C-alpha positions in Angstrom: 101.4 142.2 111.6 102.7 140.4 114.6 104.1 136.9 114.7 101.8 134.2 116.1 102.6 130.9 117.9 99.9 128.9 116.3 100.7 126.5 113.5 98.8 124.2 111.2 100.3 120.9 110.4 99.1 118.8 107.4 100.2 115.3 106.6 99.1 112.0 105.2 98.8 108.8 107.2 98.5 105.7 105.0 97.4 108.1 102.2 94.6 109.6 104.3 94.9 113.4 104.6 95.1 114.7 108.2 95.6 118.1 109.7 95.6 119.8 113.1 96.4 123.0 114.9 99.1 123.3 117.5 100.5 126.1 119.7 104.3 126.1 119.9 107.0 128.7 120.5 108.6 127.8 117.2 108.3 125.2 114.4 110.8 123.5 112.2 110.4 120.6 109.8 111.8 118.1 112.3 109.2 119.4 114.9 106.4 119.1 112.4 107.3 115.4 111.6 107.4 114.6 115.3 104.0 116.3 116.0 102.5 114.5 113.1 103.7 111.3 114.6 102.0 112.3 117.9 98.8 113.1 116.2 98.8 109.8 114.3 99.3 107.9 117.6 102.8 106.7 116.9 104.6 108.8 119.5 103.4 109.8 122.9 102.3 113.4 123.4 104.7 115.0 125.9 103.5 116.5 129.1 103.2 120.3 129.0 106.5 122.1 129.8 108.6 118.9 129.4 110.5 117.7 126.3 109.5 114.5 124.7 111.4 111.4 125.8 112.2 110.4 122.2 111.7 112.6 119.2 110.4 110.7 116.1 112.4 111.6 113.0 111.2 111.8 109.4 112.6 108.3 108.5 111.0 106.7 111.5 107.6 108.4 110.8 107.8 107.3 107.2 108.1 103.7 108.3 104.7 104.0 110.0 103.0 105.5 106.9 103.3 109.2 107.5 104.1 111.2 104.4 103.9 114.7 103.0 104.2 116.7 106.2 103.7 120.4 105.7 103.3 123.2 108.2 102.5 126.8 108.2 102.0 129.6 110.6 98.5 131.0 111.0 97.8 134.6 110.2 98.0 137.0 113.1 95.0 139.3 113.3 95.5 142.9 113.8 92.3 144.4 115.1 93.7 148.0 114.9 93.7 148.0 111.0 91.2 150.3 109.5 
């Protein structure tokens, strides 16, 4: 199967479970914490093609009630399989 550039990020914001899907070239734990902060409304969403002005780190996100950030790559579908 081929790699995909679509990721699912799951987190808790003030103990409420949240999740969303994002397209990105790559994903790391630091990226997931920042994107969870964007989804929760803590950090501004960067304009396409431009880096964010300030990346929100795990300790900063935790101060605003974000916890248990997990991410995973979605499964790539191979339509040629029999």
